[in-house]
C-alpha positions as CSV (number, residue, x, y, z in Angstrom):
1,M,20.1,28.4,20.2
2,A,21.6,26.8,17.1
3,R,24.8,27.0,15.0
4,V,25.8,26.1,11.5
5,K,29.0,24.2,10.8
6,M,30.8,25.1,7.6
7,Q,34.3,23.7,6.7
8,S,35.0,22.8,10.4
9,E,34.0,26.2,11.6
10,L,30.9,27.1,13.6
11,S,28.9,30.2,12.9
12,A,27.5,32.6,15.5
13,E,24.6,31.4,17.6
14,F,21.1,32.3,16.4
15,L,17.6,31.6,17.8
16,L,15.7,28.7,16.3
17,N,12.0,29.0,16.9
18,F,10.5,26.6,14.3
19,G,11.3,23.1,13.1
20,L,13.7,20.4,14.4
21,K,17.4,20.4,14.5
22,Q,18.6,18.3,11.6
23,G,20.7,15.4,12.7
24,S,19.8,15.7,16.4
25,V,18.7,12.5,18.1
26,F,17.3,14.3,21.1
27,S,15.3,16.8,19.2
28,P,12.5,14.4,17.9
29,L,12.0,13.1,21.4
30,L,11.6,16.6,22.8
31,F,9.1,17.3,20.0
32,N,7.0,14.2,20.8
33,I,6.8,15.2,24.5
34,F,5.9,18.8,23.6
35,F,3.3,17.8,21.0
36,G,1.9,15.2,23.3
37,V,1.1,17.9,25.8
38,I,-0.6,19.9,23.1
39,V,-2.8,16.9,22.1
40,T,-3.7,16.3,25.7
41,A,-4.8,19.9,26.1
42,M,-6.9,19.7,22.9
43,K,-8.7,16.5,24.0
44,K,-9.7,18.0,27.3
45,R,-11.4,20.8,25.4
46,F,-13.0,18.6,22.7
47,A,-15.6,17.4,25.3
48,G,-17.0,14.4,23.6
49,R,-16.5,15.6,20.0
50,G,-15.2,13.1,17.5
51,L,-16.1,9.9,15.7
52,R,-17.9,7.4,17.9
53,L,-17.6,3.7,17.3
54,R,-19.6,0.8,18.6
55,Y,-17.0,-1.7,19.8
56,R,-17.5,-5.3,20.7
57,P,-14.5,-7.3,22.0
58,S,-14.0,-10.8,20.7
59,D,-13.7,-13.9,22.8
60,A,-11.5,-16.5,21.1
61,D,-13.4,-19.4,22.9
62,D,-16.8,-18.2,21.7
63,V,-17.4,-20.1,18.5
64,T,-20.8,-18.5,17.9
65,D,-19.3,-15.0,17.7
66,D,-18.4,-14.4,14.1
67,I,-16.2,-11.3,13.9
68,F,-16.8,-11.0,10.1
69,D,-20.5,-10.9,10.5
70,I,-22.0,-7.4,10.9
71,K,-25.0,-8.9,12.7
72,R,-22.9,-9.3,15.8
73,F,-23.6,-5.7,16.6
74,K,-27.4,-6.0,16.2
75,G,-29.9,-6.4,19.1
76,K,-30.6,-4.2,22.0
77,K,-29.4,-6.8,24.5
78,V,-26.1,-7.3,22.7
79,Q,-25.5,-3.5,22.4
80,A,-26.3,-3.0,26.1
81,E,-24.2,-5.9,27.5
82,K,-21.4,-6.7,25.1
83,C,-20.8,-3.4,23.2
84,S,-19.1,-0.2,24.3
85,T,-18.6,3.2,22.7
86,V,-15.1,4.3,21.7
87,L,-14.4,7.9,20.8
88,I,-11.8,8.6,18.0
89,Q,-10.8,12.3,18.0
90,E,-7.3,12.4,16.4
91,L,-4.8,10.2,14.5
92,L,-1.2,11.0,15.0
93,F,1.9,10.2,12.9
94,A,5.2,12.0,13.5
95,D,4.4,15.7,13.3
96,D,1.1,15.2,11.3
97,S,-2.3,14.9,12.9
98,K,-5.8,14.1,11.6
99,L,-9.0,15.1,13.3
100,T,-12.2,13.1,12.9
101,A,-15.8,14.3,13.2
102,E,-19.3,13.2,12.4
103,N,-20.5,16.4,10.8
104,P,-19.1,19.7,9.4
105,V,-20.3,21.7,12.5
106,M,-18.4,19.4,14.8
107,M,-15.3,19.6,12.6
108,Q,-15.4,23.4,12.6
109,E,-15.6,23.5,16.4
110,M,-12.7,21.0,16.8
111,L,-10.5,23.1,14.4
112,D,-11.3,26.3,16.3
113,I,-10.3,24.6,19.6
114,A,-7.1,23.1,18.0
115,D,-6.1,26.5,16.6
116,E,-6.5,28.2,20.0
117,V,-4.6,25.6,21.9
118,I,-1.7,25.4,19.3
119,S,-1.5,29.2,19.3
120,A,-1.3,29.3,23.1
121,F,1.8,27.0,22.9
122,G,3.5,29.3,20.4
123,Q,2.9,27.1,17.4
124,E,0.9,27.7,14.2
125,I,-1.3,25.4,11.9
126,S,-0.1,25.2,8.3
127,V,-3.3,26.3,6.4
128,K,-1.8,25.4,3.1
129,K,-1.2,21.8,4.1
130,T,-4.6,21.4,5.9
131,E,-7.3,19.8,3.8
132,I,-10.8,18.5,4.4
133,M,-12.1,15.1,3.1
134,V,-15.8,14.0,3.5
135,G,-16.4,10.2,3.5
136,K,-19.1,9.0,1.2
137,A,-21.5,6.3,2.3
138,V,-21.8,4.9,-1.3
139,A,-19.0,4.8,-3.9
140,G,-19.8,7.3,-6.6
141,G,-22.3,9.2,-4.5
142,Q,-22.6,12.9,-4.3
143,V,-21.9,14.8,-1.1
144,Q,-22.1,18.6,-0.7
145,A,-18.7,20.1,0.1
146,P,-18.7,21.8,3.5
147,K,-17.2,25.2,4.1
148,I,-14.7,25.1,7.0
149,F,-12.4,27.9,8.0
150,I,-9.2,28.5,10.0
151,K,-8.6,32.1,10.9
152,G,-10.9,33.3,8.1
153,T,-9.2,31.1,5.5
154,E,-11.4,28.5,3.8
155,L,-9.9,25.1,3.7
156,N,-9.7,23.1,0.5
157,V,-12.1,20.1,0.2
158,V,-10.5,17.1,-1.6
159,T,-11.6,13.7,-2.8
160,T,-8.2,12.1,-2.3
161,F,-5.6,12.6,0.3
162,K,-2.0,11.3,0.4
163,Y,-1.0,10.2,3.9
164,I,1.9,8.0,5.0
165,G,2.8,7.0,1.5
166,G,-0.8,5.9,0.5
167,T,-3.6,7.7,-1.1
168,E,-7.0,7.7,0.6
169,S,-10.2,8.2,-1.3
170,D,-13.5,9.7,0.0
171,D,-15.4,6.6,-1.2
172,C,-12.9,4.1,0.3
173,S,-12.2,2.6,-3.2
174,M,-8.8,1.5,-4.4
175,I,-9.1,2.9,-7.9
176,V,-6.8,5.9,-7.4
177,E,-4.4,4.1,-5.1
178,G,-4.2,1.1,-7.5
179,K,-3.4,3.4,-10.4
180,I,-0.6,5.2,-8.5
181,R,0.9,1.8,-7.4
182,R,1.0,0.6,-11.0
183,Q,2.7,3.8,-12.1
184,R,5.3,3.3,-9.3
185,M,5.9,-0.2,-10.6
186,H,6.4,1.1,-14.2
187,A,8.7,3.8,-13.0
188,A,10.9,1.4,-10.9
189,F,11.1,-1.0,-13.8
190,S,12.0,1.7,-16.3
191,A,14.7,3.1,-14.0
192,N,16.4,-0.3,-13.8
193,W,15.9,-1.4,-17.4
194,V,19.3,-0.4,-18.8
195,R,21.4,-1.5,-15.9
196,I,19.6,-4.7,-14.8
197,F,16.6,-6.0,-16.7
198,G,17.9,-5.2,-20.2
199,N,21.5,-6.2,-19.5
200,C,22.3,-9.5,-21.2
201,A,25.3,-10.0,-18.9
202,I,23.1,-10.5,-15.8
203,R,21.5,-13.8,-15.1
204,L,17.7,-14.2,-15.2
205,S,17.6,-15.4,-11.6
206,T,19.2,-12.1,-10.5
207,K,16.8,-10.1,-12.6
208,L,13.9,-11.8,-11.0
209,R,15.1,-11.2,-7.5
210,V,15.7,-7.5,-8.3
211,Y,12.2,-7.4,-9.7
212,V,10.7,-8.8,-6.5
213,T,12.8,-6.5,-4.4
214,M,12.5,-3.2,-6.3
215,V,9.4,-3.4,-8.5
216,L,7.0,-5.6,-6.7
217,T,7.4,-3.8,-3.4
218,N,6.5,-0.5,-5.0
219,G,3.2,-2.0,-6.3
220,T,2.2,-3.8,-3.1
221,Y,3.0,-1.1,-0.5
222,G,0.3,-1.1,2.1
223,C,-1.7,-3.9,0.4
224,E,-2.4,-5.4,3.8
225,A,-5.2,-2.9,4.3
226,W,-6.6,-2.9,0.7
227,T,-10.2,-3.5,0.0
228,I,-9.4,-4.1,-3.7
229,T,-11.9,-5.5,-6.2
230,K,-11.3,-8.3,-8.7
231,E,-11.1,-5.8,-11.6
232,E,-8.3,-3.9,-10.0
233,I,-6.4,-7.2,-9.1
234,E,-6.6,-8.2,-12.8
235,K,-5.0,-4.9,-13.8
236,F,-2.1,-5.6,-11.4
237,D,-1.7,-9.2,-12.8
238,R,-1.6,-7.8,-16.4
239,C,1.0,-5.4,-15.3
240,Q,3.2,-8.1,-13.8
241,Y,2.7,-10.3,-16.9
242,Q,4.1,-7.5,-19.1
243,F,7.1,-7.1,-16.8
244,L,7.9,-10.9,-16.8
245,L,7.6,-11.0,-20.6
246,R,10.2,-8.3,-20.9
247,I,12.5,-9.8,-18.3
248,F,12.5,-13.2,-20.1
249,G,12.9,-11.6,-23.5
250,Y,9.7,-12.9,-25.0
251,R,7.5,-11.0,-27.4
252,R,3.7,-10.8,-27.3
253,I,3.4,-12.5,-30.7
254,Q,4.9,-15.7,-29.1
255,H,1.8,-16.0,-26.9
256,K,3.6,-17.0,-23.8
257,S,1.0,-17.6,-21.0
258,Y,1.1,-16.1,-17.5
259,L,1.3,-19.6,-16.0
260,A,4.3,-20.5,-18.1
261,L,6.2,-17.4,-17.0
262,I,5.5,-18.1,-13.3
263,E,6.6,-21.7,-13.7
264,E,9.7,-20.7,-15.5
265,A,10.6,-18.2,-12.7
266,A,10.0,-21.0,-10.1
267,A,12.3,-23.3,-12.1
268,R,15.1,-20.7,-11.7
269,G,14.7,-20.6,-7.9
270,V,12.6,-17.4,-7.7
271,P,8.9,-18.2,-6.8
272,I,6.6,-15.4,-7.9
273,L,3.0,-15.4,-6.9
274,T,0.0,-13.9,-8.7
275,M,-1.0,-10.5,-7.4
276,E,-4.2,-11.8,-6.0
277,C,-2.5,-14.5,-4.0
278,L,0.1,-12.0,-2.7
279,V,-2.5,-9.5,-1.6
280,R,-4.7,-12.1,0.1
281,S,-1.8,-13.7,2.0
282,R,-0.4,-10.4,3.3
283,R,-3.9,-9.3,4.3
284,L,-4.4,-12.5,6.3
285,Q,-1.0,-12.1,8.0
286,Y,-1.8,-8.5,8.9
287,F,-5.1,-9.7,10.3
288,G,-3.4,-12.1,12.6
289,H,-1.0,-9.4,13.7
290,V,-3.8,-7.0,14.6
291,Y,-6.0,-9.7,16.3
292,R,-3.1,-10.5,18.6
293,M,-2.9,-6.9,19.8
294,D,-4.3,-5.8,23.1
295,D,-8.0,-4.8,23.2
296,S,-7.0,-1.1,23.9
297,R,-5.0,-0.8,20.6
298,L,-6.7,1.4,18.0
299,P,-6.2,-1.0,15.0
300,K,-7.9,-3.8,16.8
301,I,-10.7,-1.5,17.9
302,A,-11.2,-0.4,14.3
303,L,-11.3,-4.1,13.2
304,L,-14.0,-5.1,15.7
305,S,-16.2,-2.1,15.6
306,E,-18.6,-0.1,13.4
307,C,-19.7,3.5,13.2
308,L,-22.3,4.3,15.9
309,N,-24.3,6.8,13.9
310,G,-23.5,5.5,10.4
311,T,-26.2,4.2,8.0
312,R,-25.7,1.7,5.2
313,H,-27.3,2.0,1.8
314,P,-30.0,-0.7,1.5
315,N,-29.4,-1.5,-2.2
316,V,-25.5,-1.5,-2.2
317,H,-23.5,-4.6,-1.4
318,E,-20.5,-3.1,0.4
319,Y,-17.0,-4.4,-0.2
320,T,-15.7,-4.0,3.3
321,Y,-12.4,-5.1,4.9
322,R,-14.1,-7.8,6.9
323,R,-15.8,-9.2,3.8
324,C,-12.3,-9.3,2.1
325,L,-10.9,-11.2,5.0
326,K,-13.8,-13.7,4.9
327,E,-13.1,-14.4,1.2
328,D,-9.4,-14.8,2.0
329,I,-10.0,-17.4,4.6
330,K,-12.4,-19.3,2.4
331,K,-10.0,-19.3,-0.6
332,F,-7.0,-20.3,1.5
333,Q,-9.0,-23.2,3.0
334,I,-8.4,-22.1,6.7
335,N,-10.9,-24.2,8.6
336,G,-11.7,-24.2,12.3
337,N,-11.9,-21.4,14.9
338,V,-10.2,-18.6,13.1
339,K,-10.0,-16.4,16.3
340,A,-8.2,-19.1,18.3
341,L,-5.8,-19.9,15.4
342,A,-4.9,-16.3,14.9
343,L,-3.8,-16.0,18.5
344,H,-0.8,-18.3,17.9
345,R,1.6,-16.6,15.5
346,C,3.5,-19.6,14.3
347,T,0.3,-21.6,13.7
348,W,-1.4,-18.8,11.9
349,N,1.6,-18.1,9.6
350,R,1.9,-21.8,8.8
351,L,-1.8,-22.0,7.9
352,V,-1.4,-18.9,5.7
353,N,1.6,-20.3,3.9
354,A,-0.2,-23.6,3.3
355,G,-3.2,-21.7,2.0
356,K,-1.0,-19.8,-0.3
357,L,0.2,-23.0,-1.9
358,H,-3.3,-24.3,-2.1
359,F,-4.5,-21.1,-3.8
360,M,-1.7,-21.3,-6.4
361,E,-2.5,-24.9,-7.2
362,V,-6.2,-24.1,-7.7
363,W,-5.2,-21.1,-9.9
364,K,-2.8,-23.3,-12.0
365,T,-5.5,-25.9,-12.5
366,A,-8.0,-23.3,-13.6
367,E,-5.4,-21.7,-16.0
368,Q,-4.6,-25.1,-17.6
369,A,-8.3,-25.9,-18.0
370,A,-8.9,-22.5,-19.6
371,H,-5.9,-23.1,-21.9
372,L,-7.2,-26.5,-23.0
373,K,-10.6,-24.9,-23.6
374,R,-9.1,-22.3,-25.9
375,L,-7.2,-25.0,-27.8
376,T,-10.3,-27.1,-28.2
377,K,-12.2,-24.2,-29.4
378,R,-9.6,-23.5,-32.0
379,G,-9.5,-27.2,-33.0
380,E,-13.2,-27.1,-33.9
381,S,-12.3,-25.0,-36.9
382,D,-9.5,-26.1,-39.2
383,R,-7.7,-22.7,-39.0
384,P,-6.9,-20.1,-36.4
385,R,-9.3,-17.2,-36.1
386,S,-6.7,-14.7,-37.1
387,V,-5.9,-16.3,-40.5
388,M,-8.2,-16.0,-43.6
389,P,-9.3,-19.2,-45.5
390,T,-6.9,-20.2,-48.3
391,E,-9.7,-20.2,-50.9
392,S,-10.2,-16.4,-50.6
393,L,-6.5,-15.7,-51.1
394,P,-5.4,-14.9,-54.7
395,V,-2.9,-17.2,-56.3
396,E,0.4,-15.3,-57.0
397,P,3.6,-16.6,-58.5
398,V,6.4,-17.5,-56.1
399,I,8.9,-14.6,-55.8
400,T,12.5,-15.7,-55.3
401,A,15.7,-13.9,-54.8
402,E,16.8,-14.6,-58.4
403,R,14.2,-12.1,-59.6
404,Y,15.9,-9.2,-57.8
405,R,19.5,-10.2,-58.6
406,L,21.3,-7.4,-60.5
407,P,22.7,-8.3,-64.0
408,P,26.4,-8.1,-64.6
409,M,28.0,-4.8,-65.7
410,S,28.9,-6.1,-69.2
411,Y,25.3,-6.8,-70.0
412,V,24.4,-3.3,-68.8
413,A,27.0,-1.7,-71.0
414,K,25.9,-3.6,-74.1
415,R,22.3,-2.7,-73.5
416,I,23.1,1.0,-73.2
417,A,25.0,1.0,-76.5
418,Q,22.2,-0.8,-78.2
419,I,19.6,1.8,-77.0
420,R,21.9,4.6,-78.2
421,S,22.3,3.1,-81.7
422,E,18.5,2.7,-82.1
423,T,17.7,6.3,-81.1
424,P,17.2,8.7,-84.1
425,S,19.9,11.4,-84.4
426,D,17.3,14.2,-84.8
427,L,15.9,13.5,-81.3
């Protein structure tokens, strides 16, 4: 039973069959207990259906076991002695749930079972909010859309799905998510332009701190799990370069470099990293957090496993999360046994922070070398490329302000009288 309070008065009691009581602390706890019973009943009836993973635990003392090498799963002896099978059937977050299956037939069976169990508990699946997404083995590949139904209603098959604030793509690329993140950055910057970034009464250091807090966080939400390419990172860096130009009040015609803007921000006490350095550092920190988890936790299982029945395209070099982590460790100059270092939180964070400084120094050196190369290339010709040679320009007289100065009124009056006297009377 529930009541509505209006102007210190309570309404009559009425029956509340759906949803949670707003403002109640006890209601979400009861829902979690109730929904947990539903999930347990569904898993008993699934009977081995779901996504199967080949999982191999990692030993921190075993130096020969490279967790970033996919070959650690190969070999019949390795698969028999060191690997185990993990079944992923559902992923839960609040009142949302995701079901995973290896083929459309299995997915249809799991949805039918879920619908029966949920209906038995007096609940109902929202067909409008339920969608199907098929994972592609190769980015840009074609997959036939399956036909899956709930109570005779065909579910919509999508290529992107928004979940927990992020956008998932069927080919695991970051093109759509990167575009949305940059749009969020532009929206946050525009919303604070009049009050903060375009306000001359606010100091630049305050503007930079607000930029890091309100704009940069919108662009890097969930970047710890990104498998982003170099082209997408460059788009984020160009976006940040434009924002810093507007904050400092420079124009594009002034040709202020990205390096100069970052150094000027650091001089004002607000260190700003490049987007590539920021994404790589957060990814490494999240890797350490996941690796320190217990072996029964799902994030660590996903990190140290592969699909049991999946196949890889022989001619495609996949840009996987493990490959990204391997590049991050190499660029941040983290040497030694990575698994043993990641187990100690303070040591790992100290190494990541040191690698962050090393990465920025290498980037600054490369930017300075590229800038000198551009200046040298311009110095080989006696003029900039955007200016025409002086020989081809026509010689014109110098125009001064005296040419456009108006004559005095007395001269104008005399000239009008002279013109009138010279004009024939018959005209």
